[in-house]
Every structure is written in C-alpha cells, then in structure tokens.
N, C-alpha and C positions, 0 to 999 in steps of 0.2 A: 504493499500499500504505499503510495508517494502522496505527499502532501501538496496539493496545488495552490493553497493561498498561505504563504508563510508567516505573514502577520496574524493571522486567525490561529494558527498553530503555535505561534509565540506566545497567545494569549493562552492557550491551552497547555502549554509547556510551563509557564508562569504558574498557573493554578495548580497543576500538577505538583511543581516543585514545591510551592508553599505548603500544599497537603501532606507530601512527603514529610517536610521539615516538621510540621506539627506532629504527625505521627511519631515521627523519631524522637522528638522531644519528650513527648507526653507518654508515649508508651514504649517503644523499642528501648531505648536507653534504660528507662528504669528498669525492665525486664532485664536486659543485659546486666545490669549492676546486681540485680537480684540474683540471676544464676550464678555470676561469678563470685559474687561476696566482695567485688571492689568496684570504684568508682573509676570513671572514664578519666585517667590522667590529663589534666589541660594545664599542668603546671609550667610547661614552656610559654604559655601566653599571657602569664601574670604581669609581665611588664606593660600589657596592653590596658591594664586597669587604670583609667586617667588618662591616658596618652591617645588623644583623637588622631594626632599626624601620624603616629606609629600604626594605629589601626588601621587607617585609610590605605598607608603604604603596602601593609600584610595584605589587605583585602585585594588591593590592585595585583600584588604579586601572585597571591592565592589564583586570582583568576588566569594568570599567564602560566604559572607553573603548576600550579594545582590542578587546573581545568584543561587547558590546552595541550600541554604536554602530558599529561595522564590519559587524556582522551585518546591522543595519537597513539601513545604507548601501549595502552591496556584495550581499549576497543577498537582502535584503528589497527594497530600492527599484531599484537599478540592474540586477541582473539580471532582474527582473519586467519593468521598463520595456523591457529589451532584447528581452526574449521577445514582449510585447505589439507591438513595432515589426517584428520579425520573422518573426512566425508562431509557433504552438505546435508545429510539426513537430520531430519529434527532432533534425534536422539544425541547424536554428534554434535550439532549446533549446541546443544544445550549443556552437554559436558563440558564443549569448549568455553562457553559462558561461565559456567561454575568454576572452572581452573582458573580463569583470567580474572575473576570476581575475588578467590582466595587469595590469589597472589598479589591482587590489588590490595586486599585486606592486611596482607602480611608485611608490607612495606610501612605500615601503620603502627607497629609496635611501641612505637614511644608513647602511644595513647594507651598502652596496656591492654588487656584482652578485650575490654569494653570496645574500643577503639577500632581493635580489629575486627570487632563482629559488625560493629555500626557501619564502617568504610566498607566492608564486605558486602553487605545489606544495600549499600549506596550504589555500589557497582552494580549489582544485579538490577536494582530499579533503573539506574540511568542507561544500562545497556538495552533493556527493554524500550525504555523511551527513544534512545538512539535509532533501534531498530524501526522505531514506527515514524521516525522522521524523515523528512525530505534528504536526510542525510548530509546536509551542509555542518561543517565542522562548527560554526559560530553558534547555531541553534542547538549542539549537542553539548557544546562547551560551557556557556554561561549558564545553565542550572546546576552543572557541577561546582563551578566557581561560587555561585551563589548560596549553596548549602554549606560550603566551608566555613565561612565568617560565623553562621547560625551556631557552630558548635562551640565559637569561641565564648 
C-alpha cells in the first residue's frame, strides 16, 4: 500500500506517534519496570534539567543521529539485508523485523533492561509504520526522532 497524499499521511503518522508515546509512558514503561524490578536509567540526561539550550541541541542531534542514522542502519539496511537473506515470505520478513528490532534495542543498553525493552518495542512499531508509509526517509525518520525526547 503506497500513500498518495503525503500531508494526510503526515497527520496520521503524527497522531500514531503521539498515541504510541502516550501508550509507552502510561503503560509499557511501567509494565517493563515492574517486570524487571528496575527503572529506565536516564541518568545520562540529568544535565538537561533546567538547561533549555542543551535540551534543544540534543533534540536536534537526536533527529539527525537517533532518527535518520538509525532509520538507515536498522530499517533501511539491516532489515532489508535480512529479508534478502531469509527470503521475502511473510514469516521470513517477520523474523527479519524481530532480529533487527532486538539488535536495535541492544544498542541502548546504557538505559538498562527497561530501555532495551522499550527501544525494541519502538523499533517494531516504527518498522510497521515505515512499511505502511510511502517509504520516504523523512516521513519514516521524524516520528522516531520525535519520541526520543519524550523519554528525556
């Protein structure tokens, strides 16, 4: 399915991203914290409290590094190569998506087990969203970048 009206799709993506963020903060993170017995480690972001300039700079950096680069690396390259290797059958594509999502989660170990679980869930959600989009990089990257600051 390819979307013919990108601005309508952008509104849909924004609504889905906001809904995902609310679901994450209100349900997924508390469940993950309860299951693991630990809280998501956001200690690295302590300097942001009360520092608007640093916050804005890191939000911009998260959109470039955390969104575009991760989009290209994980959903663009890694998942695509895994699908090529496993075959394009639905089961193989699902397996490729799961492997890429778990690897994506594992590069966030600095946030503890909860962070790994949440970023793995993010990867799954944004892969599904990307597969439904018109496949332009901007429309697949900005939702990813827009959820990064919500964790801060």
